[in-house]
C-alpha positions in Angstrom: -29.1 20.2 32.7 -32.2 18.0 32.7 -33.7 20.1 29.9 -30.6 19.8 27.9 -30.5 16.0 28.5 -34.1 15.7 27.2 -33.2 17.8 24.2 -30.3 15.4 23.3 -32.4 12.3 23.9 -35.2 13.5 21.7 -33.3 13.4 18.4 -31.9 10.0 19.3 -35.4 8.6 19.9 -36.6 10.1 16.6 -33.7 8.6 14.7 -34.3 5.2 16.3 -37.9 5.4 15.5 -37.3 6.3 11.9 -34.8 3.5 11.6 -37.3 1.0 13.1 -40.0 2.2 10.7 -37.7 1.7 7.7 -36.9 -1.8 8.9 -40.5 -2.8 9.5 -41.5 -1.5 6.1 -39.9 -4.6 4.5 -42.8 -6.8 3.6 -42.6 -10.6 3.5 -42.6 -10.4 -0.3 -39.5 -8.1 -0.3 -37.7 -10.5 2.1 -38.4 -13.5 -0.2 -37.4 -11.5 -3.2 -34.1 -10.4 -1.5 -33.3 -14.1 -0.6 -34.1 -15.3 -4.1 -31.9 -12.6 -5.7 -29.0 -13.3 -3.3 -29.3 -17.0 -4.0 -29.2 -16.4 -7.8 -26.3 -14.1 -7.4 -24.4 -16.6 -5.3 -25.0 -19.5 -7.7 -24.1 -17.3 -10.7 -20.9 -16.3 -9.0 -19.7 -19.5 -7.5 -20.9 -22.0 -10.1 -18.1 -21.4 -12.5 -15.5 -21.6 -9.7 -17.1 -24.9 -8.5 -17.1 -26.4 -12.0 -13.5 -25.3 -12.5 -12.4 -26.8 -9.2 -14.1 -30.1 -9.9 -12.8 -30.3 -13.4 -9.2 -29.8 -12.2 -9.5 -33.3 -10.6 -11.2 -35.0 -13.5 -9.9 -36.6 -16.7 -10.7 -34.8 -20.0 -13.5 -37.4 -20.7 -15.2 -36.9 -17.4 -14.9 -33.1 -17.5 -16.6 -32.9 -20.9 -19.3 -35.6 -20.2 -22.8 -34.1 -20.5 -26.2 -35.7 -19.8 -28.6 -36.5 -22.6 -31.2 -33.9 -23.6 -34.0 -33.9 -21.0 -32.1 -35.9 -18.4 -32.2 -33.4 -15.5 -31.0 -36.0 -13.0 -27.9 -36.3 -15.1 -26.8 -32.9 -13.9 -25.7 -34.4 -10.6 -23.2 -36.5 -12.5 -20.9 -33.5 -12.2 -20.2 -34.7 -8.7 -19.7 -38.3 -9.6 -16.1 -39.0 -10.7 -12.9 -40.6 -9.6 -10.5 -37.8 -8.4 -7.2 -37.7 -10.1 -4.1 -35.5 -10.0 -3.0 -36.1 -13.6 -3.7 -32.5 -14.5 -1.5 -31.2 -11.7 1.2 -33.6 -12.6 1.0 -32.4 -16.2 1.1 -28.8 -15.0 4.2 -29.1 -12.8 6.2 -32.0 -14.2 5.6 -31.6 -17.9 4.7 -27.9 -18.4 7.1 -26.7 -15.7 4.7 -24.3 -13.9 6.7 -23.7 -10.7 8.7 -20.7 -12.0 5.5 -18.9 -13.1 4.1 -19.1 -9.6 7.4 -17.9 -8.1 7.6 -15.0 -10.5 4.0 -14.0 -9.6 4.6 -14.1 -5.9 7.9 -12.1 -6.1 6.6 -9.5 -8.5 3.2 -8.9 -6.7 4.5 -8.9 -3.1 7.6 -6.9 -4.0 5.6 -4.3 -5.9 3.0 -4.1 -3.2 5.6 -3.6 -0.4 7.4 -0.8 -2.4 4.1 0.9 -3.2 2.7 0.7 0.3 5.9 1.9 2.0 6.4 4.8 -0.4 2.7 5.5 -0.5 2.4 5.7 3.3 5.2 8.2 3.4 3.7 10.3 0.6 0.1 10.0 1.9 1.1 11.3 5.3 2.9 14.2 3.8 0.0 15.1 1.6 -2.5 14.7 4.5 -0.6 16.7 7.1 1.6 19.0 5.1 0.4 22.4 4.1 1.8 23.8 0.9 0.7 25.5 -2.3 -1.2 23.6 -5.0 -1.7 20.6 -2.7 -5.0 19.7 -4.4 -3.4 19.8 -7.8 -0.6 17.5 -6.7 -3.0 15.0 -5.2 -5.1 15.0 -8.4 -2.0 14.6 -10.6 -1.0 11.5 -8.6 -4.3 9.8 -9.0 -4.6 10.9 -12.6 -1.6 8.6 -13.4 -3.9 5.7 -12.4 -6.7 6.9 -14.7 -4.7 6.2 -17.9 -5.4 2.7 -19.4 -2.5 0.3 -19.1 -2.3 -0.2 -22.8 -1.5 3.6 -23.2 1.7 3.4 -21.0 2.8 -0.1 -22.0 4.6 1.0 -25.2 6.7 3.8 -23.6 7.5 1.5 -20.7 8.6 -1.2 -23.0 10.9 1.2 -24.9 12.4 2.6 -21.6 12.9 -0.9 -20.0 14.5 -2.2 -23.2 17.0 0.7 -23.2 18.0 0.3 -19.5 18.0 -3.6 -19.6 15.0 -4.3 -17.4 13.0 -6.0 -20.1 12.2 -9.7 -19.3 13.4 -9.4 -15.7 11.7 -9.6 -12.3 13.0 -6.2 -11.2 11.6 -4.7 -14.4 8.2 -6.4 -13.7 8.2 -5.1 -10.1 8.9 -1.5 -11.3 6.2 -1.8 -13.9 3.6 -2.9 -11.3 4.8 -0.2 -8.9 4.1 2.5 -11.5 0.4 1.8 -11.1 0.2 0.5 -7.5 2.1 3.5 -6.0 -0.5 6.1 -7.0 -3.4 3.9 -6.0 -1.9 3.1 -2.6 -1.0 6.7 -1.9 -4.4 8.0 -2.7 -6.1 5.2 -0.7 -3.9 5.6 2.4 -4.2 9.4 2.3 -7.9 9.0 2.9 -7.2 7.0 6.0 -4.8 9.6 7.4 -7.3 12.3 6.7 -9.8 10.6 9.0 -7.4 10.4 11.9 -7.9 13.1 14.6 -5.1 15.6 14.5 -5.4 16.2 18.2 -3.8 12.8 18.9 -0.7 13.8 17.0 -0.7 17.2 18.6 -0.7 15.6 22.1 2.3 13.5 21.1 4.1 16.6 20.0 3.4 18.2 23.3 5.0 15.2 25.0 8.2 15.9 23.1 8.0 13.4 20.2 9.6 14.2 16.9 7.7 14.2 13.6 9.2 10.8 12.7 8.2 9.4 16.1 4.6 10.7 15.8 4.4 9.2 12.3 5.7 5.7 13.3 4.3 5.4 16.8 0.9 7.2 16.4 -0.2 7.7 12.8 0.9 4.4 11.2 -0.6 2.1 14.0 -3.9 4.0 13.8 -4.0 3.7 10.1 -2.8 0.1 10.0 -6.1 -1.4 8.8 -6.1 0.9 5.9 -2.5 0.2 5.1 -3.1 -3.5 5.1 -6.1 -3.1 2.9 -4.0 -1.1 0.4 -1.3 -3.8 0.5 -3.8 -6.6 -0.2 -5.4 -4.7 -3.1 -2.0 -4.0 -4.7 -1.1 -7.7 -4.4 -4.4 -8.7 -6.0 -4.0 -6.3 -8.9 -0.4 -7.4 -9.6 -1.1 -11.2 -9.1 -4.0 -11.1 -11.6 -2.3 -8.8 -14.2 -1.7 -10.2 -17.7 -0.7 -7.3 -19.9 2.5 -6.1 -18.0 3.5 -9.7 -17.3 3.2 -10.6 -21.0 4.9 -7.5 -22.4 7.4 -6.4 -19.7 8.0 -9.9 -18.1 8.6 -11.5 -21.5 9.8 -15.1 -21.6 12.1 -15.0 -18.5 9.6 -13.5 -16.0 6.3 -15.1 -16.9 3.6 -15.2 -14.3 0.6 -17.5 -13.8 -1.9 -15.6 -16.1 0.6 -15.7 -18.9 1.5 -19.3 -18.3 -2.2 -20.3 -18.6 -2.4 -18.9 -22.1 0.5 -21.2 -23.2 -1.2 -24.5 -22.0 -2.0 -25.7 -25.5 -0.3 -27.7 -28.2 -0.6 -27.6 -32.0 -3.5 -30.0 -31.9 -5.4 -29.4 -28.7 -6.0 -27.1 -25.7 -5.0 -28.6 -22.3 -8.3 -27.9 -20.5 -7.5 -30.0 -17.5 -4.2 -28.3 -16.7 -5.8 -24.9 -17.5 -8.5 -25.6 -14.8 -5.7 -26.7 -12.3 -3.7 -23.5 -13.1 -6.9 -21.4 -12.6 -7.4 -22.9 -9.1 -3.7 -22.2 -8.3 -4.3 -18.6 -9.5 -7.3 -18.1 -7.2 -6.4 -20.0 -4.0 -3.5 -17.9 -2.7 -5.5 -14.7 -3.0 -8.5 -16.2 -1.2 -6.2 -17.5 1.5 -4.6 -14.1 1.9 -8.0 -12.4 2.1 -9.2 -14.9 4.8 -6.1 -14.6 6.9 -6.3 -10.8 7.1 -10.1 -10.3 6.5 -10.4 -8.4 9.9 -7.9 -5.7 8.8 -9.2 -5.7 5.3 -12.8 -5.0 6.3 -11.7 -2.4 8.9 -9.5 -0.7 6.3 -12.1 -0.6 3.5 -14.8 0.8 5.9 -12.6 3.5 7.6 -14.1 6.9 7.0 -17.3 5.4 5.6 -19.4 7.1 8.4 -18.9 10.8 9.0 -19.9 12.2 12.4 
């Protein structure tokens, strides 16, 4: 037993030593370069969002004010302004933006719920069921997601017009579900594949039915992955423009479509556009922050194989 213990400890020490060597190989230059690259990436990513957020509380004159050539100190004038809500008042009281937000929430959350519920059932069946051409069926499901949206938009438009779903919220939800369902099914299937089958077999031995094992054992264990799939489906639907513009029409417009209409015959309403952009971004950031624990767990499930 002592010899066997020494044999198992040796590989662990070797792996730890190799990992320590890799960590110590990072020179001060590489550390500085890493910090600089990360700082540049953060500024490059967040600067447009910061400018948009600040401009949404400025008048048009303040938003487009630029320092004179060579006046580098004038760059800080971007933070010197008198906050105003005139852009938000224009957005909601004049342009009537509330219905667009409501349509976006209903369509994205409704589509994500349908896709995740049906996807969870289908994913568990594909993961645990044994039948012929299982691999072909799985590939066919994900292949429907490979097609560009512009390819399927024309036949969907024709079908929805024939059955009366064009320019309606139910039609927009169904349109989003056509893409979200295959994505969620394939994603959740990977999480079920990583669950030990022995746990479910133990539940069967205790006398539980297939449905009880699915609802009481499999789904709770795969909950982080299911939540991650739900969030990603909501994000894709909330940010979609093509389906909302073509299928949603004039009676089921969402925020991305509404932003494109913030213009008149003589000008573009840049202030309300910045405000609408912030409204488009904030709910998804808030959703990600609230469930970030489950989102991180779900996206990393199965990342390490033992």
